[in-house]
C-alpha positions in Angstrom: 17.5 62.9 -37.0 20.4 61.8 -39.2 21.6 64.3 -42.1 21.8 62.0 -45.0 23.0 63.0 -48.5 22.4 60.8 -51.4 24.0 61.1 -54.7 23.7 58.9 -57.8 26.2 57.3 -60.0 26.4 60.7 -61.6 28.6 61.7 -58.9 31.1 58.9 -59.6 30.8 60.0 -63.5 31.5 63.5 -62.5 34.6 62.4 -60.4 35.8 60.2 -63.2 35.3 63.1 -65.8 37.6 65.4 -63.5 40.5 63.4 -64.8 41.2 61.3 -61.6 41.0 57.7 -62.3 40.7 54.9 -59.7 42.4 52.6 -62.3 45.9 54.1 -62.5 48.0 51.3 -61.1 46.2 48.1 -61.8 43.5 46.5 -63.9 40.2 47.8 -62.2 36.5 47.6 -62.9 34.3 50.2 -61.4 31.5 49.1 -59.4 28.5 51.3 -59.6 25.9 52.0 -56.9 24.3 55.0 -55.0 26.6 57.0 -53.1 25.4 58.5 -49.8 26.9 60.2 -46.7 26.0 61.5 -43.4 27.7 64.6 -41.9 26.3 63.8 -38.5 28.1 60.5 -38.4 31.1 61.3 -40.5 30.6 58.4 -42.8 29.8 57.6 -46.5 28.5 54.6 -48.4 27.7 52.9 -51.7 24.5 51.0 -51.8 24.8 47.9 -54.1 22.2 45.3 -55.4 23.2 42.2 -53.8 26.7 42.2 -55.0 29.0 39.2 -54.5 32.7 39.4 -53.5 35.0 36.5 -53.2 37.9 35.8 -51.1 41.0 37.1 -52.7 39.1 40.0 -54.3 41.3 43.4 -54.1 38.8 46.3 -53.5 39.9 50.0 -54.0 37.8 52.8 -52.4 38.5 56.5 -53.3 38.0 58.2 -49.8 36.5 61.8 -49.7 36.5 64.0 -46.6 39.4 64.8 -44.3 39.7 61.5 -42.2 43.3 60.2 -41.9 41.8 56.6 -40.6 38.7 54.9 -41.5 36.8 51.8 -40.6 35.5 49.8 -43.7 32.5 47.9 -43.5 30.7 45.4 -45.8 27.0 45.1 -44.9 25.0 42.2 -46.2 21.3 42.1 -46.9 19.5 41.7 -43.7 22.2 43.4 -41.5 21.4 46.7 -39.9 23.4 49.9 -40.8 23.0 51.0 -37.4 25.1 48.6 -35.6 28.9 48.0 -36.1 28.1 44.7 -38.0 30.6 43.8 -40.9 33.6 45.8 -39.8 36.7 44.8 -41.8 39.0 47.0 -39.7 40.6 50.1 -39.3 42.6 51.6 -42.4 44.9 54.5 -43.0 44.1 57.0 -45.6 47.1 58.0 -47.5 47.4 61.3 -49.1 46.2 60.1 -52.4 42.9 59.1 -50.7 42.8 55.4 -52.0 42.5 52.8 -49.6 43.0 49.2 -51.2 42.3 45.9 -49.2 42.1 42.3 -50.1 39.2 40.0 -48.9 40.0 37.1 -46.8 36.5 35.6 -47.1 33.6 35.5 -49.6 30.9 38.2 -49.2 27.5 37.3 -50.7 24.4 39.5 -51.0 26.2 42.7 -50.2 24.0 45.6 -50.0 26.3 48.3 -48.8 30.1 49.2 -48.3 30.8 51.8 -45.8 33.6 54.0 -44.5 33.4 55.7 -41.0 35.5 58.4 -40.0 35.3 60.8 -36.9 36.9 60.4 -33.6 35.1 57.2 -32.3 32.5 55.5 -34.6 29.7 53.7 -32.6 31.7 54.8 -29.4 33.6 51.5 -29.8 36.5 52.3 -32.4 38.8 55.2 -31.4 40.3 56.5 -34.5 41.7 59.9 -32.7 40.3 63.2 -31.7 41.4 65.2 -34.8 40.2 62.5 -37.2 37.7 64.0 -39.7 34.7 62.7 -41.5 34.9 60.2 -44.5 33.0 59.6 -47.5 33.1 57.2 -50.7 33.8 58.9 -53.9 34.1 55.6 -55.9 34.7 51.8 -55.7 36.5 49.3 -57.8 37.5 45.8 -58.1 41.1 45.3 -59.1 43.4 42.6 -60.5 47.1 43.2 -60.3 
């Protein structure tokens, strides 16, 4: 059985109230959703309500946990979170814990964005034996 921890947008509000802003270097808009995490799988996510993202959009994730590398996934409505569907790729997590990436295609009806840490998510993506878990602390769409 999976251990799942769900947090509401209150967690994001608390994060923002602590004086840490995702919007320090660019014009960014917070995207609200329900934040959750699984300690068993070393992953975290933000559930969205059929969000739409366009090719060229710059997204920025605030990453919690201790992972130095993460997989980022965009999951559309109808796709299973139990499979590695929608993997965008592997990203290094800098010490500031913000990962930014530009979308190369449109993503319609997005129900979740997730990050996956640990040593080998789904047994298919070796990230390294010492790689820790990852969570999502916040999500923004940025323009530079």
